[in-house]
C-alpha positions, 0 to 999 in steps of 0.5 A, a space after each residue: 657426528 656432531 651438529 650445530 644448531 642455527 637460529 635464523 630470524 626471518 625478517 621479510 615483512 617489516 611490520 610483523 615479528 620475525 619467523 624463526 627457523 632452526 637449521 642444522 649444519 656439522 660442527 667443526 673447528 672452523 666458522 663455515 655454517 654451509 652445507 645445511 643439513 636438510 634431513 636431520 631429525 630430533 631423535 638424531 640431535 638427542 642421539 647426538 648429545 648422548 654420544 657425547 655424554 651431555 644432556 640435550 642443548 636448550 635449543 633441542 629441547 625448544 624443538 622437543 617442546 615445540 612438537 617438532 620431530 623432523 625438519 623444517 624446524 619453525 618455532 610457534 610464535 606462542 612459544 617465542 612470546 614466553 620469557 624463558 624462550 626468549 632467554 634461551 635464544 638470547 643466550 644461543 651462540 649462533 644466532 642470524 638474520 635473514 632479510 629475504 629468502 635469497 639473501 645471505 645470513 648476517 650475525 645477530 648478536 642481540 636477537 631479543 631486539 627483534 621481538 616486538 610481541 609478548 606473551 598474549 594474555 588468552 595464552 595460560 601457563 599451568 602445571 600438566 597432568 601426570 605423565 606416563 613413561 614410555 620405553 622404546 626398543 630399537 633393535 630387538 635383537 638386543 632388547 635388554 640394552 639401550 632402551 630409550 626412555 621418554 615421557 608422554 603427556 596426553 595433550 602434547 604433540 611429542 614425547 619428551 626426553 626425560 632430562 627435565 626442562 622448565 620450559 613450557 611445552 605447546 599443547 594440541 589446544 595451543 596452550 602453554 603447559 608446564 612439565 610435572 617435575 615430581 611425577 616425572 621423578 618418581 617414574 625415573 626412580 622405578 627404573 633404579 641403577 638400571 637407567 643412565 640419565 647421561 644417554 636416557 637409556 635403560 639397560 637391564 643386566 640380562 635378559 630379565 623379562 620379569 623385570 620388564 613386566 614389573 615396570 609395565 605394572 608401574 607405569 611404563 609402556 614398551 614399544 619396539 621398532 618394526 622395519 619400515 613401520 612406526 613403533 608397535 606396543 609390546 604386550 605382556 604375557 605370562 604362560 602357565 609354566 611361569 615364563 613371562 614374554 612379550 609380543 605386539 599381538 595383544 591376544 594371548 592365544 599364540 599356541 606355538 609360543 613354545 616351539 618359538 621359544 625353542 627355535 630362538 633359544 637354539 639359535 641364541 636369539 632373545 626375540 622372534 618375529 613371526 607373522 608380522 609380530 615381534 616377540 621378546 623373551 629370555 631364551 634361556 626359559 626354553 629350558 624350563 620345559 620338562 625333558 619330554 616336551 623338549 625332546 619332543 619339540 626337538 622332533 627326536 624319533 624315539 619315545 620320550 614318554 618311556 624315558 622322561 616319564 614320571 619316575 616310579 619312586 621307591 616305596 617306604 616299604 622297599 626302603 626300609 627293605 634295602 636298610 634292613 638287607 644292609 644291616 645284615 650283609 654289609 660289613 660297614 656303616 654307610 654315611 647318610 649320602 652314601 645310603 641315598 646313593 644306594 637308594 638312588 641306584 635302586 630306583 633307577 634300577 627299578 625304572 629300567 635306567 642305566 645310570 652314571 654315579 660320579 660322586 667326586 673322587 674320595 667319596 666312596 663309590 665302591 662301597 656304594 656299588 657293593 651295597 647296592 649289588 647286596 640289595 639284589 639277591 644271591 641268584 645273580 652274577 655281575 661283571 666289574 670292569 675296571 683298570 688293571 690297577 684297580 682290580 685288586 682294590 675291588 676284590 679286597 673292598 668286597 672281600 672285606 665288606 661283603 664277602 659272600 658276593 665274591 661268588 657272584 662277581 666276576 672282575 676284568 680289566 679293560 685290556 683283558 676284556 678286549 683281548 678275551 672278549 668271546 669269553 665273556 660275550 657268551 655270558 648274560 650278566 645281571 649288572 656290569 659295572 664299568 669303573 673309571 669310565 673315562 677309559 672308554 670315553 671315545 666310542 671308537 676304541 676297541 675297548 668301548 666297542 668291546 663293552 657294547 657287545 656284552 649282555 646284561 640286564 643293568 649297566 652302571 657307570 662310575 667316574 669322578 671326572 664325567 668329562 675330560 675333553 668335551 661333552 661328547 664323552 658323556 653322550 658316549 657313556 650314555 649311548 651304551 647305558 641308555 641306547 636310545 639315547 643315540 637318537 637323541 644325540 643324533 638329533 641335536 647334531 642334525 640341528 647343529 646344536 653342537 655347535 653352539 657350546 653353550 646351548 649344547 652343554 645346557 641341553 645335555 645337562 638337562 637330558 642326561 642329568 636325571 640319570 646322573 648322580 654326582 656329590 662333591 666333598 664340600 656338600 657331603 663331608 663336613 667332617 673331612 679335614 681341610 685341604 690346603 694348597 700352597 704354591 712354593 716358588 723356586 728361584 732359579 740359580 744363574 746356571 739353571 737360568 741359563 739351561 732354561 734359556 738355552 732350551 727356550 731359544 732353541 725352540 723359538 729357533 725352531 719355530 722360526 725355521 718354517 717347519 709348518 708341517 710339524 708345528 703341532 708336534 714341534 709345540 708340543 716337544 717344545 713344552 715338554 723340553 721346557 717343563 722338563 728343564 724346570 724339574 731339576 732345580 726343585 730337587 733341593 727343595 723336595 729334600 728339604 720338605 722331606 727331611 721336615 716331614 720325616 721329622 714330624 712323623 708324616 707321610 707324603 706322596 709325590 706326583 710327577 708326569 715324568 717318570 725320568 724325573 722320579 727315576 732321579 728322585 730315587 737315586 737321590 732318596 737312596 743316598 739320602 736314606 729316605 725310604 720310599 715306594 714307587 707306582 709307575 705305568 709299568 708297575 706290576 702288582 700294584 697292591 704291594 706298594 700300596 699296602 706297604 706304604 699304607 701299613 709302614 709308617 717308616 716309609 716317607 715318600 710314594 713316588 707316583 707318576 700322575 697318570 698311573 696313579 692319578 685315580 682309584 688309589 686310597 692312600 690316607 695314611 699321607 697327609 702331605 702331597 708334592 706335585 713336582 710339576 703342574 698339569 694344564 687341566 686342574 682336574 688331573 691334579 684334583 685326581 692326584 690330590 684326592 688320593 689323600 684327601 678322602 674318606 678315612 683322612 683324619 688330618 688336614 692335607 697340605 699340598 705343595 705345588 712347585 713352580 719355578 719363577 718366571 718360566 713356563 710353569 708360571 703361565 701354566 698356573 694361569 691357564 689353569 685358572 682359565 680352564 677353571 672358569 670353564 667348569 661346566 655343569 657336569 663339574 668337569 674342565 677341558 683336558 685339551 690344550 690347543 695350539 694357540 695355548 701352547 704358543 702362548 705358554 712357549 712364547 
């Protein structure tokens, strides 16, 4: 809505200077001035100017300086006598004369001819005192955005829009006083880049209460609008914990603030209204409370003191004893971060906490566990649970680094444990180690339920990807590690916290991280060679393009056929077919790279999700005389191809299905990796790359990602980038792909 201001000179008394009233009508292309808008306020006029990104008109500023807030806008004669005011009126394009209260308006091209008075000599015109700055919050829910900026002079009839005007203002005593331009400029400078002069508003980049508190110390006073009430002043408060907040209650005795802050956080609100008072805060400050306090505030029915009590740290004597034991019983030199991992595991045990060792793939979780078990004495029995493909690796590592432990350890795969549960259920182990625990991320599976029925003193979970699909998977781990966590999990769900992903992830992180240790390669391996990733784009031939388009057209036609009941399976099937259509055009490029790498004496890991594509490559490699070994989901005695590849440098390439060989393998003899097809979750590819890029690798690792141009594969790369942006506080990405994402890829 745009307004037009009309200056109307009332010449009802021929012996007196005219009275001036200012009316408001809607602006438009025509010349009509009817009807008048009778309930417009000065703030609405100022907001109208701000919406147009222009400064207020001189007439608006005149209304402001006259101390008028609402209609009727009638000018005081003392202001009308000032030369600057008369010049503004003379220049205003919408001036009219009204001779009687009921007569029509006539245009007045020369308003100065109507003035018969001059500025009385008794009225002074001098510089005002120092102003104070005012910040007005109209909407508490968005208090950090579009805060109105105004200036206040103690003797003025109103507060002033910050755009400076040399017009005098009318004081409470009838004096005409000049605003202090330099003092106002100094106050605005304090606002810095957060101030928008066109709109006369302040917007903080986030709910920065510390920044707001700083402004109150430098001459700015804060007000907030209340429903059906005049604006109320806000007072700054500082909690002993370091939290800064504001309230319309000047007293600092709100004992329920912590609970109100938590309530605001759970509902994603940065404000609270209680007992007629408004509070402003930074909702994220709720997580600055210690874990025990937060659990109590959530009303969880378990002893938070026991779980979140101040931890018992290892004494210097205990740390020295551990180092001494390892020097005698472990046939390996631990890296500094690995030793810290062992000490952390010992401390978690001292505090009777099950724990999660989540170091990134390739940092040596296995050797840290072996070292930890060495420190527990020779009279304890332990159970190692791992995927079938890793049982041999565990046995080999223990035999190599601490052979005396073999008589204390029992190794079992997830499947064999489930099948022969009764054999293990009757035992009581000191420690149960659960490796690659993403296998049991679902609490409803028989594997998870089988492990839950085992008996032990202590559990340790190992995984390089603590979350693949959702934060609930991590909670599943901890319900097994620390059963009392179930109460906390269920309480959060009763409160509906899981429906607010940002809050759910943050609180889950806060409650679970004391029992998680995760280090990434870039943090601890300064000497690890570089991993170089390169995307190689493949141009489709005319034949390949025609084949791809035929598959694409068939899928789109199937979508259009209206088989809504099968839409999800149809979408997945369509995506699968499109991806498979992109593989044959890459075979020649793969062979070219393998020839080059073989001539350089390099060994290569080649990953694909499609075993059928790997079988095709087997035939090609055989015909070309390129030696290879394979590892697929149905491979038995998996240690044999791994050992062959690691010890025989004449084997050029290891063909591996992505799911079967993405975890647990140490293949550092290879320093070249080829990804034949992409997966939408980058974490899965990271696992594959980490088979070569890990401790023991002496060369830079080159990863080649083959992508067919102008196909679904390019869209998958974009989807990977999007999922990387959602990496949460547990260093995991979402492995799920939604129906909408599939449609976007295919469309």
